[in-house]
C-alpha positions in Angstrom: -0.1 -7.7 9.4 2.9 -9.2 7.6 4.1 -6.9 4.9 7.1 -7.6 2.7 7.8 -4.5 0.7 10.5 -4.2 -2.0 13.4 -2.1 -1.0 14.8 0.3 -3.6 18.4 1.5 -3.8 17.5 5.1 -3.2 20.9 6.7 -3.8 21.2 5.0 -7.2 17.7 5.7 -8.3 17.7 9.4 -7.3 21.1 10.0 -9.0 19.9 8.3 -12.1 16.8 10.4 -12.1 18.8 13.6 -11.8 21.1 12.5 -14.6 18.2 11.6 -16.9 16.3 14.8 -16.1 19.4 16.8 -16.8 19.1 15.8 -20.4 15.9 17.7 -20.7 16.1 20.7 -23.1 14.6 23.7 -21.3 14.6 25.9 -24.4 12.0 23.5 -26.0 10.0 22.9 -22.8 7.1 25.0 -24.0 7.0 22.8 -27.2 6.8 19.6 -25.1 4.1 21.1 -22.9 2.1 21.7 -26.0 2.5 18.4 -27.9 3.0 15.8 -25.2 -0.1 13.5 -24.9 -2.1 13.6 -21.7 -4.0 10.7 -20.0 -5.7 10.9 -16.7 -4.3 9.4 -13.5 -6.3 6.7 -11.9 -6.2 5.7 -8.2 -8.5 2.9 -7.1 -9.1 0.8 -4.0 -9.2 -3.0 -4.0 -10.0 -5.0 -0.8 -10.3 -8.8 -0.8 -13.3 -10.5 0.8 -12.8 -11.4 4.5 -12.2 -15.1 5.1 -13.2 -16.5 8.5 -10.9 -19.4 9.4 -11.8 -21.6 12.4 -9.4 -24.5 11.7 -6.5 -23.4 14.0 -5.9 -23.3 17.7 -3.7 -21.5 20.2 -2.3 -24.8 21.4 -1.1 -25.8 18.0 -0.2 -22.9 15.8 -2.0 -19.6 16.3 0.8 -18.2 18.6 3.3 -18.9 15.9 1.1 -17.4 13.2 0.8 -14.2 15.3 4.6 -14.0 15.5 4.7 -14.7 19.3 7.4 -17.4 18.9 8.7 -16.9 22.4 5.2 -16.8 24.0 3.7 -20.1 22.9 1.8 -20.4 26.1 0.0 -17.2 25.5 -3.7 -17.4 24.7 -4.4 -16.2 21.1 -8.1 -16.4 20.8 -8.3 -14.5 17.5 -5.9 -13.2 14.9 -6.4 -10.9 11.9 -4.0 -10.7 9.0 -4.0 -8.7 5.7 -1.8 -9.0 2.7 -1.1 -5.5 1.4 -1.3 -4.9 -2.3 0.0 -2.0 -4.3 -0.1 -2.3 -8.1 1.1 0.5 -10.3 1.6 1.3 -14.0 3.3 4.5 -15.3 2.0 5.5 -18.7 4.8 7.5 -20.4 2.7 9.4 -22.9 5.6 10.0 -25.3 5.8 11.8 -28.7 8.8 12.5 -30.9 9.5 16.2 -31.3 8.7 17.7 -34.7 12.4 18.4 -35.4 13.3 14.8 -34.4 15.8 16.2 -31.8 14.3 14.4 -28.9 11.2 12.9 -27.2 8.5 14.5 -25.1 6.9 12.6 -22.2 4.1 13.5 -19.8 3.9 10.5 -17.4 0.6 9.5 -15.8 0.1 7.0 -13.0 -2.4 4.2 -12.6 -2.4 3.0 -9.0 -4.4 0.3 -7.1 -4.0 0.1 -3.3 -5.6 -2.3 -0.9 -5.3 -5.9 0.3 -5.0 -9.1 -1.8 -6.2 -11.2 1.2 -7.8 -10.6 4.6 -8.2 -13.5 7.1 -9.7 -13.6 10.5 -8.6 -16.7 12.5 -10.7 -17.8 15.5 -9.5 -20.5 17.9 -11.5 -23.6 17.2 -11.4 -24.6 20.8 -13.4 -21.6 22.0 -17.1 -22.6 22.2 -19.2 -20.8 19.6 -22.0 -18.4 20.7 -20.3 -17.8 24.1 -19.6 -14.4 25.5 -15.8 -14.7 25.1 -16.1 -15.9 21.5 -18.3 -13.0 20.6 -16.0 -10.5 22.4 -12.9 -11.8 20.6 -14.7 -11.8 17.2 -15.9 -8.2 17.8 -12.2 -7.3 18.5 -11.0 -8.9 15.3 -13.7 -7.1 13.3 -12.3 -3.9 14.8 -9.0 -4.8 13.2 -10.7 -5.4 9.9 -12.4 -2.0 10.1 -9.0 -0.3 10.7 -7.6 -1.9 7.6 -10.6 -0.9 5.5 -11.2 2.5 6.9 -7.6 3.6 6.6 -7.7 3.2 2.8 -11.1 4.8 2.4 -10.1 7.7 4.6 -6.8 8.3 2.7 -7.8 7.6 -0.8 -8.5 11.2 -1.7 -5.1 12.2 -0.2 -3.3 9.6 -2.3 -5.2 10.8 -5.4 -4.1 14.4 -4.6 -0.5 13.3 -4.2 -0.6 11.4 -7.5 -2.1 14.4 -9.4 0.6 16.7 -8.0 3.3 14.5 -9.3 1.9 13.0 -12.6 0.0 14.2 -15.7 1.2 17.7 -15.3 4.6 18.8 -16.5 6.0 17.4 -19.8 9.7 16.3 -19.8 12.1 16.4 -22.8 14.6 13.6 -23.4 17.1 12.8 -26.1 15.8 9.3 -26.7 12.9 7.0 -26.1 15.1 4.8 -24.0 15.9 7.7 -21.6 12.3 8.7 -21.4 11.2 5.2 -20.5 14.0 4.9 -17.9 13.0 8.2 -16.2 9.3 7.6 -16.0 9.8 4.1 -14.7 12.0 5.3 -11.9 9.7 8.2 -11.2 6.9 5.8 -10.6 9.0 3.4 -8.5 10.2 6.1 -6.2 6.7 7.7 -5.8 5.0 4.3 -5.1 7.6 3.2 -2.7 7.3 6.4 -0.6 3.5 6.2 -0.6 3.5 2.5 0.3 6.0 2.8 3.2 4.0 5.7 4.7 0.7 3.9 4.2 1.6 0.6 5.8 3.6 2.2 8.5 0.6 4.3 9.6 -2.0 1.5 9.4 0.3 -0.9 11.3 0.6 1.7 14.0 -3.2 2.0 14.3 -3.5 -1.8 14.6 -0.9 -1.9 17.4 -2.7 0.8 19.2 -5.8 -1.4 19.4 -4.0 -4.3 21.0 -3.4 -2.9 24.5 -3.7 -4.5 27.9 -6.6 -2.2 28.6 -8.5 -3.6 25.6 -7.8 -7.2 26.7 -8.9 -6.4 30.3 -12.1 -4.8 29.0 -12.9 -7.9 26.9 -12.3 -10.2 29.9 -14.4 -8.1 32.2 -17.3 -8.4 29.9 -17.3 -12.2 30.2 -16.4 -12.8 33.9 -19.0 -15.6 34.0 
């Protein structure tokens, strides 16, 4: 899986968050908790349809596609790739305080996690309906299952983490600009942490499948 995730400047973001949060007026917190709007968080899963591609071959480009640039003579009978997708929107839920002294905000998060594309590449030179083709295809479908199952198995956990962070406490700021800045950074930091953990874990599971023992097992099934 090739995953290019945006890198945030953590030090700057965290310092800015602390600075903005420091503007909150604790004496009026109860007022903000009472009047700040509330909208529900939303965490959804989106997984693209699997595309089976039989137009490539090991001899031409599948080794390069798999990232094995220095092992171009290695047989790559199948390859599964997924393009990770994380879409997020922070809803500020702002209201001006009755005395016009500031702004209340109770941020909520709308999050979509999944894959924007999922492709299974099979070497076009392997005869179809043969034992080795079926063994390789079954192996690639196992990779697909790992991608899908990880999201399904962790969706409730992600929802819980979102609910712990958003749509709860109301914050007080001196201006709409400060409120928008804070909730935007709050969302960016949270989504970045969830994304990095998510794709680190699923990549580790994919690597755990591609072992020499697994390749030996596949070959032993098709000795003839």
